[in-house]
Each structure stands twice: as C-alpha cells, then as structure tokens.
VEXSE-420722 format. One line per 2 residues: number of its first residue (from 1); for each residue x, z, y of N, C-alpha, C. Coordinates in nm, 3 decimals. Atoms other than C-alpha are relative to their C-alpha. Last residue first. Example, Ala and Ser with C-alpha at 12.3 -4.5 7.8 and 13.67 -1.06 7.14 Angstrom:
BEGIN
2) -0.082:-0.006:-0.119:1.367:0.714:-0.106:-0.077:0.073:0.109 ~ 0.089:0.000:-0.119:1.230:0.780:-0.450:0.090:0.000:0.120
This chain:
BEGIN
266) -0.138:0.031:0.084:7.709:9.609:10.305:-0.105:-0.061:-0.091 ~ -0.052:-0.046:0.117:7.368:9.705:10.548:0.074:-0.094:-0.053
264) 0.028:0.121:0.148:7.333:9.616:10.896:0.076:0.039:-0.095 ~ -0.034:0.039:0.088:7.330:9.867:11.219:-0.007:-0.156:-0.092
262) -0.032:0.071:0.040:7.256:9.943:11.590:0.038:-0.022:-0.188 ~ -0.083:0.108:0.022:7.115:10.211:11.614:0.019:-0.089:-0.037
260) -0.025:0.101:-0.034:6.842:10.418:11.772:0.052:-0.122:-0.038 ~ -0.090:0.033:-0.138:6.943:10.761:11.645:0.012:-0.126:0.140
258) -0.003:0.013:-0.088:6.644:10.736:11.432:0.084:0.077:0.181 ~ 0.077:0.005:-0.022:6.775:10.494:11.254:-0.100:0.059:0.191
256) -0.021:0.058:-0.105:7.072:10.668:11.259:-0.127:-0.093:0.067 ~ -0.109:-0.047:-0.047:6.964:10.938:11.101:-0.035:-0.105:0.110
254) 0.090:-0.014:-0.066:6.692:10.744:10.891:0.112:0.107:0.102 ~ 0.076:0.080:-0.056:7.026:10.600:10.770:-0.136:0.041:0.083
252) -0.050:0.002:-0.077:7.179:10.919:10.692:-0.087:-0.160:0.076 ~ 0.025:-0.078:-0.084:6.939:11.083:10.465:0.115:-0.077:0.171
250) 0.106:0.032:-0.023:6.968:10.781:10.263:-0.041:0.062:0.088 ~ -0.038:0.099:-0.098:7.267:10.773:10.266:-0.111:-0.078:0.036
248) -0.106:-0.002:-0.116:7.313:11.134:10.164:-0.042:-0.134:0.129 ~ 0.091:-0.019:-0.059:6.997:11.077:9.852:0.053:0.038:0.141
246) 0.096:0.098:-0.003:7.250:10.841:9.713:-0.177:0.038:0.143 ~ -0.051:0.074:-0.049:7.557:11.044:9.718:-0.104:-0.081:0.117
244) -0.037:-0.045:-0.135:7.354:11.317:9.601:0.031:-0.101:0.087 ~ 0.097:-0.058:-0.065:7.226:11.143:9.314:-0.017:0.048:0.134
242) 0.108:0.100:0.028:7.505:10.887:9.180:-0.090:0.066:0.129 ~ 0.078:-0.035:0.142:7.808:11.178:9.225:-0.139:-0.090:0.085
240) -0.059:-0.087:0.092:8.007:11.013:9.515:-0.092:0.022:-0.122 ~ 0.005:0.038:0.130:7.995:10.795:9.822:0.025:0.079:-0.077
238) -0.006:-0.172:0.051:7.857:10.781:10.174:0.009:-0.024:-0.194 ~ 0.089:0.006:0.133:7.902:10.521:10.441:-0.029:0.162:-0.099
236) 0.081:-0.166:0.046:7.920:10.427:10.757:0.014:-0.010:-0.138 ~ 0.032:-0.056:0.146:8.176:10.079:10.831:-0.044:0.169:-0.047
234) -0.116:-0.079:0.108:8.266:10.132:11.201:-0.120:-0.043:-0.123 ~ 0.114:-0.048:0.141:8.151:9.833:11.446:0.113:0.107:-0.039
232) -0.067:-0.139:0.026:8.320:9.624:11.744:-0.103:0.102:-0.099 ~ 0.055:-0.116:-0.106:8.173:9.330:11.762:0.142:0.085:-0.088
230) 0.077:-0.118:-0.005:8.276:9.054:11.545:0.065:0.085:0.141 ~ 0.111:0.046:0.036:8.431:8.695:11.565:-0.115:0.136:0.011
228) 0.110:0.123:-0.127:8.667:8.713:11.872:-0.136:-0.037:-0.161 ~ -0.106:0.068:-0.005:8.810:9.076:11.697:-0.105:-0.144:0.102
226) 0.053:0.118:-0.023:8.636:9.417:11.706:0.118:-0.121:-0.029 ~ -0.034:0.022:-0.093:8.793:9.715:11.740:-0.046:-0.071:0.004
224) -0.084:0.115:-0.047:8.703:9.822:11.376:0.006:-0.011:0.212 ~ 0.115:0.060:-0.126:8.559:10.210:11.250:0.142:-0.177:0.057
222) -0.124:0.132:-0.101:8.653:10.278:10.949:-0.062:-0.071:0.073 ~ 0.027:0.125:-0.087:8.404:10.532:10.802:0.116:-0.071:0.003
220) -0.121:0.010:-0.052:8.322:10.815:10.518:-0.041:-0.073:0.117 ~ 0.069:0.037:-0.127:8.081:11.033:10.435:0.206:-0.005:-0.026
218) -0.156:0.005:-0.185:8.219:11.229:10.087:-0.122:-0.135:0.100 ~ 0.032:0.156:-0.048:7.896:11.291:9.839:0.081:0.045:0.132
216) -0.125:0.116:0.146:7.926:11.574:9.550:-0.008:-0.048:0.078 ~ -0.146:0.037:0.023:7.831:11.877:9.861:0.081:-0.026:-0.124
214) -0.041:0.117:0.229:7.524:11.701:9.927:0.105:0.027:0.032 ~ 0.053:0.067:0.046:7.427:11.852:10.275:-0.047:0.041:-0.107
212) 0.044:-0.077:0.029:7.728:11.959:10.397:-0.154:0.057:-0.067 ~ -0.060:-0.039:0.063:7.835:11.633:10.370:-0.032:0.198:-0.027
210) -0.039:0.078:0.144:7.575:11.510:10.504:0.056:0.054:-0.100 ~ 0.198:-0.027:0.059:7.589:11.736:10.836:-0.034:-0.064:-0.148
208) -0.003:-0.201:0.057:7.939:11.714:10.879:-0.167:-0.009:-0.100 ~ -0.087:-0.016:0.105:7.914:11.300:10.912:-0.041:0.094:-0.058
206) 0.088:0.018:0.076:7.598:11.336:11.160:0.059:0.023:-0.162 ~ 0.066:-0.107:0.075:7.812:11.568:11.337:-0.159:-0.023:-0.100
204) -0.038:-0.088:0.080:8.098:11.292:11.327:-0.123:0.102:-0.041 ~ 0.082:0.000:0.141:7.847:10.998:11.421:0.064:0.157:-0.082
202) 0.153:-0.013:0.002:7.882:11.050:11.820:-0.058:0.001:-0.146 ~ -0.025:-0.224:-0.025:8.328:11.160:11.779:-0.188:-0.048:0.018
200) -0.010:-0.085:0.109:8.274:10.786:11.612:-0.019:0.126:0.003 ~ -0.078:-0.089:0.029:8.139:10.594:11.896:0.024:0.075:-0.146
198) 0.045:-0.088:-0.008:7.852:10.330:11.850:0.167:0.136:-0.036 ~ -0.039:-0.057:-0.169:7.940:10.020:11.940:-0.090:0.146:0.079
196) -0.115:0.116:-0.103:7.828:9.848:11.603:-0.043:0.070:0.114 ~ 0.101:-0.037:-0.112:7.674:10.047:11.306:0.072:-0.068:0.110
194) -0.062:0.062:-0.133:7.795:9.837:10.998:-0.049:0.050:0.130 ~ 0.038:0.092:-0.126:7.656:10.024:10.697:0.105:-0.043:0.135
192) -0.055:-0.014:-0.168:7.799:10.164:10.377:-0.072:-0.133:0.059 ~ 0.120:0.118:-0.075:7.687:10.234:9.983:0.044:0.032:0.159
190) -0.102:0.031:-0.176:7.900:10.411:9.729:-0.111:-0.145:0.061 ~ 0.061:0.124:-0.131:7.780:10.511:9.407:0.042:0.035:0.108
188) -0.063:-0.007:-0.082:7.949:10.653:9.054:-0.016:-0.043:0.161 ~ 0.086:0.061:-0.016:7.908:10.781:8.723:0.012:-0.004:0.152
186) 0.071:-0.049:-0.135:8.214:10.898:8.593:-0.147:-0.057:0.051 ~ 0.041:-0.160:0.060:8.308:10.832:8.211:-0.073:0.065:0.140
184) 0.127:-0.031:-0.031:8.288:10.451:8.253:-0.067:0.154:-0.046 ~ 0.058:0.118:-0.094:8.644:10.407:8.088:-0.141:0.049:0.043
182) 0.073:-0.092:-0.121:8.807:10.751:7.982:-0.095:-0.058:0.077 ~ 0.021:-0.162:0.010:8.856:10.706:7.634:-0.083:0.012:0.154
180) 0.122:0.111:-0.065:8.962:10.301:7.732:-0.065:0.145:-0.062 ~ 0.076:-0.134:-0.088:9.276:10.538:7.802:-0.137:-0.029:-0.040
178) -0.037:-0.131:-0.024:9.520:10.377:7.465:-0.090:0.115:0.123 ~ -0.119:-0.116:0.156:9.463:10.053:7.373:0.023:0.115:0.014
176) 0.057:0.015:0.088:9.260:9.913:7.667:0.006:-0.001:-0.159 ~ 0.134:-0.089:-0.019:9.426:10.068:7.957:-0.097:-0.011:-0.165
174) 0.000:-0.136:-0.032:9.787:9.935:7.818:-0.117:0.059:-0.034 ~ 0.031:-0.063:0.136:9.600:9.652:7.769:0.080:0.085:-0.058
172) 0.113:0.030:0.052:9.524:9.558:8.106:-0.019:0.050:-0.178 ~ 0.029:-0.086:-0.021:9.856:9.703:8.217:-0.161:0.026:-0.092
170) -0.011:-0.080:0.050:10.018:9.421:8.001:-0.022:0.212:0.031 ~ 0.113:0.015:0.127:9.790:9.137:8.152:0.064:0.168:-0.082
168) 0.171:-0.054:0.011:9.884:9.257:8.452:-0.072:0.001:-0.099 ~ 0.007:-0.133:0.028:10.293:9.335:8.467:-0.184:-0.027:-0.010
166) -0.052:-0.061:0.106:10.400:8.948:8.316:-0.096:0.136:0.048 ~ -0.024:0.075:0.090:10.253:8.743:8.576:-0.032:0.092:-0.154
164) 0.127:0.044:0.101:10.233:8.953:8.805:-0.050:-0.028:-0.086 ~ 0.069:0.111:-0.024:10.617:8.988:8.803:-0.120:0.040:-0.044
162) 0.020:-0.015:-0.166:10.768:9.361:8.884:-0.102:-0.125:0.029 ~ -0.094:0.113:-0.081:10.813:9.427:8.487:-0.070:-0.033:0.147
160) 0.028:0.185:0.022:10.621:9.681:8.361:0.058:-0.039:0.107 ~ -0.124:0.079:-0.061:10.686:10.070:8.245:-0.032:-0.107:0.052
158) -0.053:0.132:0.087:10.405:10.305:8.179:0.074:-0.079:0.055 ~ -0.025:0.105:-0.085:10.369:10.694:8.231:0.029:-0.151:-0.081
156) -0.062:0.096:0.068:10.191:10.939:8.046:0.075:-0.117:0.120 ~ -0.063:0.099:-0.040:9.981:11.217:8.056:0.087:-0.125:-0.027
154) 0.143:0.136:0.038:9.778:11.436:7.782:0.063:-0.165:0.109 ~ 0.119:-0.064:-0.045:9.915:11.760:7.981:-0.097:-0.161:-0.057
152) 0.064:-0.146:0.000:10.213:11.648:8.103:-0.090:0.035:-0.039 ~ -0.067:-0.054:-0.102:10.403:11.271:8.029:-0.072:0.175:-0.049
150) 0.102:-0.148:-0.040:10.442:11.096:7.775:0.048:0.148:0.111 ~ -0.080:-0.129:0.055:10.679:10.782:7.760:-0.100:0.088:0.028
148) 0.172:-0.134:0.005:10.517:10.414:7.765:0.129:0.103:-0.008 ~ -0.012:-0.133:0.066:10.762:10.107:7.764:-0.059:0.131:0.113
146) 0.014:-0.130:-0.087:10.750:9.723:7.854:0.028:0.117:-0.043 ~ 0.089:-0.126:0.016:10.870:9.442:7.652:0.074:0.068:0.118
144) -0.053:-0.084:-0.078:11.051:9.074:7.689:-0.065:0.153:0.051 ~ -0.037:-0.115:0.140:10.811:8.861:7.452:0.103:0.146:0.073
142) -0.097:0.048:0.053:10.772:8.600:7.750:0.086:0.126:-0.134 ~ -0.044:0.156:-0.064:10.440:8.585:7.895:0.148:-0.013:-0.090
140) 0.140:0.104:0.007:10.179:8.857:7.624:0.147:-0.100:0.060 ~ 0.001:0.114:-0.100:10.474:9.118:7.690:0.045:-0.117:-0.012
138) 0.011:0.152:0.073:10.371:9.377:7.446:-0.021:-0.069:0.167 ~ 0.115:0.008:-0.069:10.445:9.810:7.565:0.050:-0.220:-0.002
136) 0.064:0.108:-0.115:10.644:9.982:7.420:-0.053:-0.046:0.020 ~ 0.089:0.141:0.017:10.714:10.296:7.316:-0.018:-0.112:0.114
134) 0.069:0.070:-0.074:10.995:10.585:7.435:-0.095:-0.161:-0.135 ~ 0.172:-0.079:-0.019:11.140:10.842:7.226:-0.048:-0.124:0.060
132) -0.024:-0.031:0.166:11.500:10.783:7.360:-0.155:0.098:0.042 ~ -0.004:-0.142:0.116:11.472:10.645:7.695:-0.085:0.020:-0.145
130) 0.116:-0.132:-0.083:11.474:10.283:7.710:-0.033:0.124:-0.021 ~ -0.035:-0.153:0.019:11.740:10.010:7.624:-0.063:0.106:0.092
128) 0.049:-0.042:0.097:11.553:9.649:7.568:0.031:0.146:-0.033 ~ 0.150:0.002:-0.029:11.610:9.504:7.860:-0.087:0.068:-0.082
126) 0.001:-0.084:-0.079:11.986:9.605:7.740:-0.144:0.004:0.082 ~ 0.082:-0.033:0.059:11.942:9.284:7.482:-0.028:0.190:0.115
124) 0.106:0.024:-0.005:12.036:9.086:7.729:-0.122:0.087:-0.071 ~ 0.026:-0.082:-0.114:12.374:9.211:7.767:-0.144:-0.051:0.080
122) -0.023:-0.097:0.015:12.449:9.063:7.392:-0.039:0.107:0.160 ~ 0.083:0.016:0.059:12.290:8.753:7.499:-0.015:0.205:-0.026
120) 0.115:0.000:-0.098:12.538:8.771:7.766:-0.064:0.006:-0.042 ~ -0.037:-0.164:-0.137:12.861:8.907:7.639:-0.119:-0.052:0.044
118) -0.057:-0.060:-0.076:12.771:8.679:7.261:-0.014:0.035:0.166 ~ -0.073:-0.185:-0.009:12.625:8.852:6.955:0.114:-0.065:0.129
116) 0.070:-0.193:-0.101:12.324:8.599:7.003:0.047:0.120:-0.057 ~ -0.141:-0.090:0.014:12.576:8.258:6.980:-0.088:0.133:-0.013
114) -0.005:-0.143:-0.065:12.274:7.999:7.044:0.066:0.124:-0.099 ~ -0.045:-0.138:0.072:12.308:7.624:6.953:0.024:0.059:0.081
112) -0.133:0.019:-0.059:12.101:7.351:7.251:0.042:0.164:-0.058 ~ -0.075:0.052:0.083:11.797:7.236:7.173:0.144:-0.009:0.023
110) -0.113:0.092:-0.093:11.654:7.356:7.514:0.106:-0.140:-0.095 ~ 0.094:0.068:-0.100:11.308:7.441:7.338:0.088:-0.071:0.094
108) 0.081:0.130:0.049:11.470:7.584:7.041:-0.017:-0.055:0.112 ~ -0.160:0.133:0.110:11.757:7.796:7.212:-0.095:-0.143:-0.002
106) -0.050:0.120:-0.159:11.479:7.926:7.492:0.079:-0.046:-0.114 ~ 0.095:0.080:-0.098:11.273:8.022:7.148:0.009:-0.106:0.143
104) -0.014:0.111:0.171:11.604:8.180:6.910:-0.133:-0.067:0.120 ~ -0.152:0.080:0.004:11.653:8.444:7.321:0.025:-0.147:-0.111
102) -0.036:0.075:-0.101:11.289:8.507:7.262:0.099:-0.074:0.028 ~ 0.094:0.124:0.056:11.307:8.626:6.928:0.003:-0.102:0.102
100) -0.071:0.112:0.100:11.591:8.783:7.015:-0.045:-0.101:-0.059 ~ -0.115:0.124:-0.103:11.459:8.952:7.281:0.072:-0.095:-0.119
98) 0.035:0.065:-0.137:11.152:9.068:7.094:0.094:-0.034:0.026 ~ 0.071:0.114:0.098:11.374:9.253:6.754:-0.072:-0.132:0.035
96) -0.090:0.049:0.063:11.564:9.451:7.022:-0.044:-0.146:-0.101 ~ -0.124:0.068:-0.111:11.307:9.587:7.137:0.058:-0.147:-0.001
94) 0.076:0.118:-0.017:11.129:9.624:6.824:0.012:-0.011:0.135 ~ -0.033:0.103:0.093:11.475:9.835:6.759:-0.133:-0.096:-0.005
92) 0.134:-0.015:0.089:11.430:9.998:7.070:0.005:-0.076:-0.133 ~ 0.025:0.116:0.036:11.815:10.043:7.221:-0.108:0.008:-0.105
90) -0.018:0.116:0.124:11.853:10.376:7.345:-0.033:-0.156:0.006 ~ 0.033:0.167:0.005:11.918:10.512:7.701:0.027:0.008:-0.182
88) -0.109:0.204:-0.089:12.007:10.862:7.693:-0.140:-0.100:0.011 ~ 0.024:-0.015:0.158:11.685:11.226:7.692:0.139:-0.119:0.084
86) -0.075:-0.070:0.065:11.677:11.422:8.030:0.025:-0.018:-0.116 ~ 0.050:-0.069:0.139:11.330:11.323:8.075:0.135:0.087:-0.033
84) 0.077:-0.076:-0.071:11.406:11.193:8.476:-0.078:0.074:-0.162 ~ -0.034:-0.124:-0.040:11.724:11.100:8.354:-0.125:0.117:0.048
82) -0.069:-0.067:0.046:11.553:10.865:8.149:0.053:0.136:0.015 ~ 0.083:-0.060:0.098:11.333:10.737:8.365:0.067:0.084:-0.140
80) -0.008:-0.082:-0.059:11.618:10.664:8.560:-0.130:0.024:-0.033 ~ -0.044:-0.114:-0.050:11.762:10.460:8.387:-0.038:0.125:0.047
78) 0.074:-0.080:0.212:11.453:10.266:8.234:0.133:0.117:0.055 ~ 0.135:-0.133:0.023:11.370:10.232:8.672:0.045:0.041:-0.182
76) 0.007:-0.061:0.008:11.698:10.067:8.792:-0.083:0.211:-0.080 ~ 0.048:-0.041:0.097:11.787:9.740:8.830:0.003:0.124:-0.046
74) 0.089:-0.037:-0.116:11.947:9.657:9.138:-0.134:0.043:-0.087 ~ -0.059:-0.118:-0.054:12.243:9.581:8.889:-0.059:0.094:0.080
72) -0.076:0.027:-0.129:12.060:9.316:8.722:0.052:0.137:0.066 ~ -0.134:-0.092:0.067:11.907:9.451:8.308:0.104:-0.018:0.104
70) -0.046:0.087:0.031:11.533:9.477:8.405:0.160:0.012:-0.049 ~ 0.019:-0.057:0.096:11.295:9.757:8.454:0.114:-0.126:-0.105
68) -0.165:-0.037:-0.007:11.321:9.754:8.844:0.045:0.041:-0.182 ~ -0.088:0.061:-0.048:10.885:9.691:8.864:0.157:0.064:-0.060
66) -0.022:0.110:0.012:10.577:9.816:8.804:0.167:-0.007:0.095 ~ -0.098:0.017:-0.082:10.479:10.181:8.736:0.097:-0.143:-0.053
64) -0.055:0.055:0.000:10.167:10.322:8.637:0.105:-0.076:0.037 ~ -0.047:0.043:-0.111:10.053:10.639:8.596:0.071:-0.172:0.004
62) -0.061:0.120:0.056:9.863:10.863:8.381:0.052:-0.133:0.100 ~ 0.064:0.152:-0.013:9.860:11.200:8.538:-0.009:-0.140:-0.080
60) 0.095:0.029:0.104:9.997:11.492:8.387:-0.122:-0.124:0.069 ~ 0.119:0.022:-0.033:10.171:11.607:8.684:-0.172:-0.041:-0.040
58) 0.042:-0.069:-0.008:10.471:11.648:8.548:-0.119:0.045:0.047 ~ 0.034:-0.043:0.144:10.524:11.273:8.463:-0.053:0.137:-0.074
56) 0.131:0.086:0.036:10.475:11.137:8.790:0.006:0.151:-0.141 ~ 0.162:0.004:0.025:10.681:11.429:8.911:-0.091:-0.083:-0.059
54) -0.038:-0.178:0.042:11.048:11.388:8.761:-0.209:0.042:0.072 ~ -0.014:0.014:0.138:10.966:10.961:8.799:-0.029:0.141:-0.077
52) 0.185:0.031:0.013:10.877:11.051:9.147:0.020:-0.058:-0.109 ~ 0.157:-0.128:-0.070:11.212:11.213:9.196:-0.139:-0.049:-0.063
50) -0.010:-0.100:0.099:11.408:10.933:8.941:-0.076:0.158:0.088 ~ 0.050:0.065:0.135:11.329:10.650:9.158:-0.037:0.108:-0.116
48) 0.168:-0.017:-0.086:11.394:10.854:9.496:-0.079:-0.067:-0.075 ~ 0.011:-0.169:-0.023:11.790:10.932:9.325:-0.170:0.024:0.067
46) -0.013:-0.064:0.157:11.824:10.591:9.185:-0.034:0.128:0.008 ~ -0.158:-0.160:-0.070:11.751:10.402:9.536:-0.061:0.076:-0.141
44) -0.087:-0.025:0.102:11.612:10.050:9.460:0.098:0.119:0.015 ~ -0.096:0.148:0.022:11.285:10.095:9.692:0.169:0.019:-0.119
42) -0.061:-0.047:-0.041:10.965:10.308:9.681:0.117:-0.090:0.012 ~ -0.065:0.102:-0.008:10.626:10.263:9.719:0.105:0.001:0.018
40) -0.203:0.028:-0.121:10.378:10.511:9.624:0.035:-0.141:-0.055 ~ -0.091:0.157:0.066:10.003:10.504:9.504:0.168:0.019:0.054
38) -0.094:0.013:-0.139:9.698:10.758:9.464:0.180:-0.064:-0.053 ~ -0.018:-0.044:-0.125:9.418:10.806:9.314:0.103:0.049:0.084
36) -0.113:-0.027:-0.111:9.331:10.502:9.187:-0.008:0.103:0.037 ~ -0.031:0.008:-0.195:9.009:10.478:9.052:0.128:0.076:-0.002
34) -0.095:-0.099:-0.026:8.814:10.409:8.673:0.009:-0.072:0.146 ~ 0.033:-0.110:-0.036:8.521:10.264:8.570:0.086:0.129:0.041
32) -0.013:-0.153:0.117:8.674:10.019:8.389:-0.063:0.118:0.017 ~ 0.055:0.065:0.127:8.619:9.695:8.643:0.000:0.132:-0.147
30) 0.112:0.029:-0.091:8.715:9.913:8.884:-0.024:-0.039:-0.119 ~ 0.034:-0.124:-0.037:9.063:9.982:8.759:-0.196:0.018:-0.029
28) -0.032:-0.038:0.176:9.133:9.630:8.681:0.004:0.119:-0.070 ~ 0.070:0.110:0.063:9.032:9.581:9.087:0.027:-0.018:-0.192
26) 0.102:-0.043:-0.044:9.246:9.824:9.206:-0.097:-0.052:-0.113 ~ 0.096:-0.052:0.097:9.507:9.704:8.990:-0.113:0.109:0.026
24) 0.001:0.039:0.171:9.557:9.375:9.110:-0.102:0.165:-0.061 ~ 0.087:0.051:0.045:9.527:9.507:9.468:-0.101:-0.048:-0.117
22) 0.084:-0.106:-0.027:9.837:9.751:9.456:-0.156:-0.092:-0.019 ~ 0.043:-0.110:0.082:10.005:9.523:9.252:-0.108:0.035:0.002
20) 0.198:0.011:0.068:9.968:9.203:9.510:0.019:0.122:-0.099 ~ 0.067:-0.052:0.125:10.257:9.309:9.724:-0.078:-0.049:-0.051
18) 0.117:-0.071:0.043:10.442:9.068:9.922:-0.039:0.070:-0.113 ~ 0.111:0.039:0.059:10.743:8.955:9.922:-0.051:0.098:0.002
16) -0.008:0.118:0.006:11.064:8.962:10.182:-0.099:-0.064:-0.126 ~ 0.074:0.112:-0.072:10.884:9.232:10.352:0.072:-0.100:-0.084
14) -0.067:0.081:-0.103:11.212:9.481:10.338:-0.076:-0.122:0.045 ~ 0.001:-0.071:-0.076:10.982:9.732:10.126:0.089:-0.069:0.131
12) 0.171:-0.049:-0.062:10.879:9.496:9.888:0.025:0.085:0.203 ~ 0.057:0.093:-0.023:11.196:9.337:9.824:-0.071:-0.028:0.069
10) -0.067:0.032:-0.104:11.390:9.684:9.795:-0.062:-0.160:0.014 ~ -0.089:0.158:-0.010:11.151:9.710:9.476:0.058:0.059:0.129
8) -0.153:-0.066:-0.018:10.948:9.978:9.309:0.069:-0.136:0.018 ~ -0.033:0.108:-0.063:10.529:10.037:9.318:0.206:-0.048:0.048
6) -0.123:0.008:-0.046:10.428:10.359:9.127:0.055:-0.181:0.051 ~ -0.074:0.082:-0.018:10.085:10.358:9.089:0.046:0.032:0.078
4) -0.153:0.056:-0.103:9.901:10.648:8.974:0.021:-0.074:0.003 ~ -0.080:0.159:-0.047:9.528:10.696:8.806:0.144:-0.007:0.074
2) -0.003:0.123:-0.169:9.378:11.081:8.776:0.061:-0.107:-0.085 ~ -0.210:0.007:-0.042:9.291:11.221:8.468:-0.044:-0.068:0.098
C-alpha cells in the first residue's frame, strides 16, 4: 500500500516558512520500513485542496495531510475534506471534550475564570468540526485533535496540524496504531558510489544494461557539478529487491573498474 503526503499552506509556497514535514515524514516512514510514494504542496485554495483530497480518497493510498485544520479564515482543510466526501461538518463529541479540557487547562494556568459559552470559546469548538463519520487523532501537545477519514480500497487520509511539534508525534502514533501490519514488509537494498569526472551519457549504457539484466532493481544517478569542496561527480547506485539489486550493484562496480573510473563508495 502506497503512502502519500499533502502539505498545505500559503506560507510554504510564499517562502515565509520553510517546510520541514517532507524530510521528517521520510525519516518516520523509513524507520518503519516504509517509503513515500508521492507528495503534493498546496496553497490555501479551497478548490485545489478539495480536488487533491478527492484524488487521495479515491486512490487507495494512506495519506497524511499537514496544515489548515484550524478555525481561522485561511484554514480550509476541514471544510474541503467534507466537500471531498460529500458530507457535512459535524462537531465530534470526543473533539469537543478535548478542546474544552484544553480551555479549562489554560484558564487554570492563567488563574483567570472562564466562560465556556462565550463567543470566543464557542468559536474554538469549530476546531473539532470534522467531516461526518471521521475519527479523531489525539494530539499529545495541546489536546486539539486531528482527524482521519477512510478512503477507497483500505486507504485513508489522516489530517494533522501544520505545526511540526504536533504533527510529527501524531503521524507516528497513527502509523503505529493503525498501519503497523505494513511495517518492514518489503525487503530493500540500496547502495551507491560517487563516480568522479565521468559524463552521465557515458554511464547510461551501463545503467540500461543492469536494469535489463536485473528487472527487480532500479539504477539511479544524481549528477553534481561540484563546488569549492568537491569535484564534479555522479552518485551512481542500485536499489530494489535485495538479491537482484545487490547483484546489480556488484555488476556495476565491476564495470566501473573495467572502465578505469575513479569512484568512492558511500
């Protein structure tokens, strides 16, 4: 089953904030023997968010969506998720309880009285309005939950806040609680070398030959023009099913030796 990532927010696309979710989610998945199949960045455009969520729900993947689940005017993700499903938003009873608990905690910490029925506090409950039928995701940081909705073919979309301090523990908890049966299911081999001062076109026939001989392996090349500290080089490697990828990597190194190419293992 494939894993996807959606990152939402104008602040990411405008450069006001640097995205940190992509690299962290890669690491979270890798630690569990999983890989990210795709990622998508979206601004705060309801039509685009709705269309992306419709695709995600129909695709059968397990998708994490980060951002836009608050209750300010630029937060559209909850509403777009409901539109993608064709269901209304509804205040989730567990979310209501957790949000109220958070408000009471904040009042105790400040030493000030609280009116849970004030307009401001009633508005805060909107953060617990999720698509009808959604399940909540606990938020260990401040109790304001995220939510999950089921997709096609056993897939799901899990919605978490944009704040890394909240999002990352929530993503890990969802994986461990709901998708642990997928961990370390696919054996994987990946190894590469740095090849110096060789044109990528020179290496292309070798790459094609290895992929033809070992169809369960994939050869990759990442060229670099170099900088003040490194020479021009290509990271050349093989990844895939362990037996074939390992054999393909051995074949690749033997061919580089035969060419007299200079390279360093990674």
